[in-house]
TISE-376481 format. One record per residue: y, x, z of N, C-alpha, C in turn. Coordinates in steps of 0.02 Angstrom, whole numbers, plus 50000, padded with zeros to 5 digits. Example, Ala and Ser with C-alpha at 12.3 -4.5 7.8 and 13.67 -1.06 7.14 Angstrom:
<atoms>
497165066050390497755061550390498355066050390/498885064250354499475068450357500025064550394/
</atoms>
This chain:
<atoms>
501205039851374501435037451309502205037251310/502505040151259503235040051254503445036451191/504085034851187504345031551128504945035451101/504975036051035505545039351003505845034350955/506485033450956506825028750911507025032450848/506785030050790506955033450728507685032350712/508025037350684508745036950673508955031150628/508525029150580508735024150531508455017250546/508175016250604507875009750620507895008550695/507935002250714507915000550785507194999850809/506715000850764506015000050783505785005850827/505475004250882505205009350926504485010850908/504335017150898503665019150875503325023250928/502825020450963502475024351014502065029950983/502105035851014501685041450994501485045151057/501005049651050500765053351107501275058451132/501145061251191501625065751223501785071751179/501265074651145501375080351103501555078451031/501515071851014501645069750946502395069150935/502675072950890503395072850876503515069250811/503925064050811504085060450750504775062650727/504815065750669505455068150642505695063250589/506325061250593506565055950550506945057950489/506965064150469507325066250410507545073450419/507905075950369508105083050371508545084450431/509045080050442509495081250498509125080450564/508715075150568508345074050630507845079650643/507545082050589507055087450597507395093650627/508005094850604508375100650629508555099650702/508805093550719509035092450787508455092150837/507855090350813507285089850858506865096250859/507065101150819506665107250814506595110650882/505995113350895505865116850958505515123350942/505585128450985505275134950970504535134550958/504175130050994503445129950988503205126750923/503675124050881503475120950818503445126150762/503555132450776503525137650725502845138050693/502835138250625502205138750589501885145550599/502275150250623501995156850636501595157050700/501695152050742501355151650806500655148750795/500145152350816499455150050806499325143550844/499715142150896499615136050935500055130250912/500425131250856500855125950831500445119950810/500715113950818500345107850799500185107850724/499635104850706499485103450636499955097750615/500285098650558500785093750537500555089850476/500645083250481500475078650428501125075150406/501215074050342501815070950317501715063550298/502235059650308502265052750283502925051850246/502895048550189503505046750152503485039250142/503855035750185503895028450183504615026150189/504795020650156505475018050159505675016150230/506265018350250506545016550316507135011750310/507425011350251508025007150241507935002950178/508334997650172508324993650112507774988450110/507684985150053507224979450048506494981250057/506314987750052505624989750059505474992450129/505964992350173505874995350239505394991550283/505344984850274504874981050313504164983350300/503994984150236503344986850218503264993950245/503794997950236503765004950257503625005750330/503915001550372503805002150444503085000550463/502804995350433502104993750448501634999250423/501765001750363501355007250336501385013350382/501985014850405502075020550450501725019350517/501785013350544501455011850607500705012550602/500425010450546499705011350536499505018650535/499905022750502499765029950500499825033050569/500335031250606500425033950673499845031850718/499615025650710499055023250751498415027150738/498305028950674497705032750658497685039350695/498255042650702498285048950740498265047550815/498595042250836498585040450907497875039050931/497465035950889496775034550908496375040950919/496615046450892496305053050903496645056750960/497075053350995497465056351049497885062051023/498125061250961498575066150928498275073150926/497625073450913497265079850909496875080150843/496845086150815496435087450756496105094250765/495465094650755495095100950762495245104350829/495335100350881495455102950947496165105450958/496615104150911497315106350917497775100250916/498375100950945498865095450940499055094350867/499185088150850499405086450782500005081750787/500435082050737501025077950736501145075350665/501515069850662501705066850599502455067450588/502645069650529503345069950510503465064450458/503895059750475504015053950431504705054550400/504735055150334505365055350297505445048950255/506065047550239506255041350204506125041850129/506145036150096506145035850023506525029650001/506985030649955507395025049932507385024549856/507085029349823507055029549750506495034449732/506265034449669505775039449649506025046549661/506655047749648506925054549658506895056549731/507095052049777507085053849848506375054549873/505915050649846505205051349865504955058349847/505105060549786504895067149764505225072649804/505875071949818506245077049855505975077649927/505865071949960505625072350029504905074550033/504505072749984503815075449982503825082949974/504265085449930504335092649920504565096149983/505015092950020505245095850084504675096350134/504295090950140503725090950186503225096450168/503085097050104502575101850082502825109050083/503465109950065503745116650060504025119350125/504475115550156504815117850216504415116550280/504145110550285503795108650346503065110650347/502815112750289502125115450284501605110450308/501695104050290501185099150308500545100550270/499985098350297499335099650265499115093750223/499485088250226499335082350185499905077450192/499955072950143500495067850143500195061050126/500435055950161500275048950145500935045550129/500965041550076501595038150062501615034649995/502235033049973502345029549911502335022049921/502885019149947502895012149967502815007449907/502995009749848502855006149786502585011149735/502325008549680502005012849631502475018149602/503095016249588503565020949559503665026949605/503675025749670503775031149718503145035549721/502555032349721501935036149722501865040449660/502055037749602502015041549540502495047449539/503035046949578503505052549584503245057949630/502865056049681502595060949728501995064649699/501585061249660500955064149636501045070949601/501505071749553501575078349522501825083749569/502195081749622502415086549672501805089149711/501355084449728500735086449763500325091149720/500285089749656499895094049611500215100949606/500865101249598501215107549590501165111849654/501235108549712501255112149775500565112649808/500065109449776499375109949798499295107549871/499535101449882499465098249947499165091249937/498635089449971498325082849962498825077149977/498825072149934499265066349940498855060049931/498935055249977498595048749971499115043349961/499095040149902499525034549886499215028249915/499505025749969499185020350006499395013349983/499935012849944500185006149928500355005149855/500225010049813500385009449742499795006549703/499925001249664499384998049626499404999549552/499915003049528499965004449456499355008349432/499095006349375498485009449349498545016949339/499155019249322499245026249304499085031149360/499145028949422499065033449479498385036849479/497865032949465497195035849459496945035249386/497425034449341497265034049270497555039949233/497995038649187498255043949143498655049149182/498955047349239499355052149277498985054849339/498325054449339497935056849396497985064449402/497845067049461497775074249469497325075649529/497105081749535496595083649584496835082849656/497485082849668497745082549736497965075549757/497915070649710498145063849725497545059149732/497555055149786497055050049799497425043349807/497065037949794497385031349800496915026449836/497175022949888496755018449927496845011149907/497375009349872497485002549849497115001349783/496764995649774496474994249708497014993849655/496884996449594497384996049541497454989049513/497974988049473498134981449447497554978449408/497224982349366496694979349325496114976849367/495994979849424495464977449469495664970849500/496284970449525496534964049551496494958549498/496664960349435496654955449382495954952649371/495464957049369494784954849357494534950149412/494754951349473494544947149529494934940649532/495564940849512496024935249523496104930849461/495984933649402496094930049340495754923149339/495114922749358494774916149356495114910849400/495404912949457495754908249500496384905549466/496744909949432497354907949396497174903449337/496644905249302496414901249245496224894149266/495924893549325495714886949350496314882449364/496904885449374497504881549387497824878749323/497644881549266497914879049203497974884549152/498074882549089498074887249033498754888349002/499284886749039499964888349017500284892449073/500394898949059500624903549110501344905749096/501704907049150502374910149147502354916449189/502554922149161502544928449198503254930349219/503324932249283503954935149307503784941449346/503984947149319503764953549346504354958349354/504284962849402504804967949413504784973249358/505364975749340505424980449284505304987749307/504694988949329504484995849343503734996049337/503415001749351502715002849332502244997249355/502284995249418501834990149445501934983549408/502554981249403502684974949369502494975149296/502614980749263502434981449192501674981249183/501314984249230500584983849228500334976649235/500644972949281500454965949291500574961949226/501164963049197501324959449134500804960949080/500644967349072500164969249020499464966549034/499234967549097498554965549113498454958049108/498934954149133498844946849131498984944049061/499404947349023499484945348952498834946548914/498524952248926497874953748894497344948648916/497334947148981496844942249006496954935448973/497584933548965497744927148934497484926848862/497594932248825497354932448756496594931948753/496264935148800495534935248800495234928648822/495634924348854495364918248884495714911848858/496044912248801496344906348771496904903248810/497284907548844497844905248886498504906548850/498954901748853499614902448820500134905048870/500484910348850501044912848890501674909148866/501934904648907502504900548886503174903748905/503154909348939503774912948957503614919148995/504054924148989503954930449025504634933649037/504764935349100505394938649118505244944949157/505604950349142505604956349183506254956649221/506224957549286506824957349328506934964149360/507564966149371507694972549403507384972749473/507174978649493506874979449559507364977649614/508014978449599508534977049648508764969749649/508454965449608508684958549602508644954749669/509144950749682509154946549742509244939149725/509524937749666509644930849644509154929149588/508694924649603508174922749555508284915849526/508854912749541508954905749522508914904649447/509204909249408509194908349335508484908749308/508084913249337507384913849316506984907549335/507124904949394506764899049417506934893049374/507554892449353507754886949308507404887549240/507314893649216506944894749153506214892749161/505924894349218505234892549232505164884949233/505634881649267505604874349272505644871149203/506064873849160506144871149093505524872249050/505174877849062504584879549021503964875349041/503964872549101503424868349127502734871549121/502644877549148501974880549146501514877249196/500864878549188500374876149237500354880649298/500544886949289500514891849344501004897449329/501294900249381501734906049376501354912149401/501334917449361501034923849381501604928449401/501644930049465502184934249490502014941549491/502534945649491502464952849497503094955849526/503374952349576503964954849612503734956949682/504084961749711503814964949772504294964749830/504004965549890504394966449951504914961049961/505534963149973506074958549984506214954149923/506034956649863506124952649803505684946449803/505054947249824504594941549828504834936649882/505064939349938505314935049991505904930849967/506384934149932506964930649906506774925449854/506304927349810506084922649758505794916349788/505334917049836505004911249865505494906849904/505984909949938506494905949972506894901749923/507094904949867507484901349816507044896349778/506414897849770505934893249739505914886649779/505894887249845505894881249888506564877749886/507114881549888507784878649888507924874649825/507634876749768507734873249705507204867949692/506824866349745506364860749742505714862049704/505534868449697504934870149657504304871049699/504374871549764503784872549807503314866549800/502684868049783502194862749775502204859449707/502694860949665502744857949599502334861849547/502414868349547502044872749501501724878249545/501074879349540500754884549581501054891449567/501194895149620501434902049614500874906649637/500744911849598500214916549614500464923649605/500144928349640500314935449632499754939649661/499664945549633499164950149659499484954949710/499064957449754499234963049798499884961949837/499944956049868500544954849908500414956949980/500934956950021500874959050090501064953450138/500804953850199500984949050251501734948850261/502054954650260502774954850274503164951050221/502924950950159503264947250106503304939850124/502754937050151502714929950167503014928450235/502914932950284503224931750349503984931250342/504274935050296504994934750286505224928250254/504774924750221504944918450189505004912950241/504564913150291504554907950343504104902150323/503874898250372503394892950360503654887350314/504294886150312504574880750271504494882150197/504604888450177504604890250105503974893750083/503564896050129502954899750110502504895550066/502254898550013501834895049965501494900049920/500904898449896500604902649845499874904449856/499584907149802498904909649800498944917049781/498614921349819498734928549811498084932549819/498124938849798497624943749822497964948149874/497554950649920497784954949974497224959849990/497394965750011496894970850024496524969750089/496864966950139496554966150206496944960850244/496594957350290496934952450332496634952650402/497064952250451496854953650520496374948450547/496364942350521495904937250546495254936850506/495174941050456494564940750414493954942350457/493484937750459492894938650502492434944150477/492524946350415492104951650388492384958650401/492934959150438493194965850454492674969850493/492634976250477492144980650510492334981850582/491874984450623492044986050693492644990850698/492674995850654493235000550656493894996950641/493884992250594494484988450577494674983650633/494174980750664494314976350721494634980250779/494394986350789494684990650841495394992550823/495504994050759496174995550736496644989750749/496424983550733496834977650743496994976750818/496484977850860496594977150933497074982450959/496994988650936497434994050958498144992950933/498204990350872498874989050845499214983650887/498854978250901499144972750940499354975251009/498944979451040499114982151106499724986651104/499794990251049500354995051043501004991751023/500974987250974501584984450945501704977150962/501254974151000501344967351026501414962150971/501094963250916501054958450861500454960250818/500184955550779499604957050738499764962250685/499244965750664499314970750611499384967350543/499914969050508499984966750439499504970750395/499384968250335498964971850288499234978850275/499904979550274500204986150262500044991050318/500004988450380499804992750435499094995350424/498654991050401497964993250385497974998350330/498384997250278498405001950222498655008850243/499165008950286499395015350313498865018550356/498505014450393497985016850439497395019750400/497135016050350496535018350316496675024650276/497265025050246497435031150208497485037150255/497835036250312497915041650360497245043350392/496855038350409496195039550439495755043650392/495755041950328495335045750281495565053050277/496215054050280496485060950278496285064750342/496385061650400496225064850463495475066150469/495065061150450494345062050451494145068050408/494465068750351494285073950303494495080850328/495055081250362495265087650391494745089750444/494535084950485494025086450535493365088550502/493165084950449492535086550415492565093350382/493145095050355493225101450321493265107250371/493455105550434493585110650485494075115850459/494575113350422495045117750390495665113850369/496235117350366496835114350338496985117150269/496515120650240496615123250172496565117450122/497025117050075497055111250029496395109949992/496095115149964495475114249926494925111249969/494885113450032494375110950078494495103650095/495125101750104495285094850120495145090350060/495325092650000495185088749939494435087549933/494045092649943493315091849937493055086949990/493315087450050493095082950103493295075650088/493895074650060494115067950041493645065049988/493415069249943492955067049890492275064949918/492125067049979491495065250011491585060550071/492205058450083492345053950139492075046950125/491855043550177491665036450170491715033050237/491775026350236491795022350297491445015850284/490955013950326490595007650315491055001650320/490974996950274491334990650276490874985250249/490544981750293490054976750272489474980050236/489314977650176488754980350138488964985750088/489584988350094489804993850052490094999350096/490175005150067490535010650099491185011850061/491745011450097492375013550066492315020950049/492525022849990492505029949971492965031149911/493145037449901493535039449843493065042049789/493145039649728492725042249674492945049349657/492475053649643492635060649630493015061549564/492885057249515493185058549449493895055949440/494125051449484494825049249479495165048249546/494795049149602495065048649670495315041649687/495005036649656495155029649672494685027349729/494975024449782494555021549834494225015249809/493585014449824493205008549805493185003849864/493424997749853493474992849906493514985849875/493414980849916493514973949894494244971949905/494414966049879495064962949894494944955749914/495434952849946495394945949969495794941349923/495554935349913495954930049884496174925549942/496824924749950497084920850006497574915549981/497624910250020498084904750003498484903050065/499134901850055499554899750111499284893250139/499214892950205498954887050239499394880950224/499084875050216499484869050204499954867450263/499744869350323500174868450382500134874750424/500694877950433500724884250470500924882750542/500494884350589500624882850659500674889050702/500544894850672500564901250708501114905650678/501444909350721501994913650699501784918750647/501144920850649500914926250606500374924150557/499964919350574499374917650534499564912550480/499734915150421499964910950366499424909350314/498854912950316498384912650260497694910050280/497394906450232496674905250233496364910150184/495824913550206495464918150162494964914050122/495044913750056494604909750013494004913649989/494084920149978493524924149952493664931449965/493124935349967493154942649970492754945049910/493104948249863492814949749798492864957149780/492424959349735491824956149708491294955149763/490814950649749490354948549801489814953749817/489504956849766488954961449777489184968649771/488834973349804489014980549797489024982749724/488544980449683488524982449613489144979949576/489354973849592489954971049560490584974749583/490594976949645491164980849670491244987249628/490714990949619490734997049579490934995549507/490634990249479490744988749408491464986849392/491794983249438492464980749423492974986349416/492844992049447493294997749441493195001649376/492655000349341492535003849278492175010449288/491945013249233491565019449234492005025349218/491735031249227492115037349210492275037449135/491815035149094491935034949022492515030349004/492615025149044493155020349031493825022549061/493815027549104494415029749140494865034049096/495515033149104496005037249070496145043749107/495835044549166495955050549207495575056549180/495935061849168495645068349148495885073449199/495495074149251495715078149309495565085449301/496065089549318495975096849315495665099549378/495585106049383495295109149442495785109549500/495525111249559495965112149617496385118249607/
</atoms>
C-alpha cells in the first residue's frame, strides 16, 4: 500500500500500488507515464471523480473522494481482471465542475464519473455526461431537477431528492410547532428546500413567519439570526450547506440561540456538525447514512470497518455516499463485462444491493436510487469525538412506503431520451 499526497490538500489518500491518483491538469501531466496510454491494451481502466479539494466544500469533498477510493481499493484496484485507477479533479464552481468533467471524459477517456459535491455542481456535470455519452453518478446532489426535469440517460443519482426528505421529515418539524422560519442557500438545493417546505406548510396549516435566502459564500449569519430571534418562530427550517451550516450553528450558539428555538435541516453531513464542535452542535436532521446505525447491511459494516482501518477515523456519511456511488458504478462495469457507455448504463439500471428488507437500486425511468433516510438528533451530551447523533428513525418504514415516497413515473418530471 502506498500513499500519494494530493497537490491541493495535506490529506494522505491510500491507494493500491497500481492505482494512480491524479490531482488536476498539471498534476496529471507531471504524473503521466508511458504505460497510461489509452492506445495500450494493458492500460488501466480509468474512472473519474469530480469533488471539491479547496474552499468551504472541501471537507465534504475529501470524505466523498475517500469513499470512492475505498470502493476501488476493496477490489484491489482491479476491474474485469485489469488494473483500474481513479482520476480525481477539483470543483469550485458549476463552471469548473463542467470543465473538469469534460476533461475527464474527453482527454482522460474515463469510462464513468462520480461527483458533484452540491446540487449546482451536479447539475452542471449532467449535460456534459449526456453530450459526451459517459455515465455520471451524482452522489451528493439533492435538488429535485437532477432526476426530474433535467434528467438524462447518462446521469444517475444516489442521494434522495429534496421532496423525499420533506415527506419523511415534515411531520417531525410540524410536531415542533406551526410557526416556521426558513433560511436557505440561494442556489438549486436551497431553493428546492424553500419551495418544498413552503408547500408543506400550506398543506398542513403552518405559518411561515420569515424566509431568507443567503449567498452560498456567506460566512456571517448574525443579521439573519437576529431576524429569526425577532420573528419568534417555533422552529427554523435550514437549507445552508457545508461550511455555511457549520458557521451558522457556531454563530447560533454565540448569540445565545442554542436550545431556544429548534433548528432543523434535511440531508446534512457529519462533517457539517463535526466542524461545529460539541459546545455549539444542535439540531434535528435527516441524513442518508450513519456509521453507528445498527441496521447497516453487512456490506456497509465492512465498508465502515475498512474505512476506519484505512483512515483511522469513523466513516462520515459523505464517505458512504462516495462509496455507494462508486461501488454501483464498479459493480455495473463488472456486470456489463464492458467499458462501453451503453452497456454500463444498462447495467446500472439493473444494479441492486441488499439493505435490510429493501434493495438499493436505480429506477429505470429517472435513474433515482431508491433508499431510506435517517432522522437524527444531536445528542444532549456529546462524549465521543465523532459520535454526535442519536438515530431516531429510519424512514419510510415499509418497502411499499419506500417506493411510494419517491413517486411514480406518471408523477415524475423526467422525460428521458435514448442512450
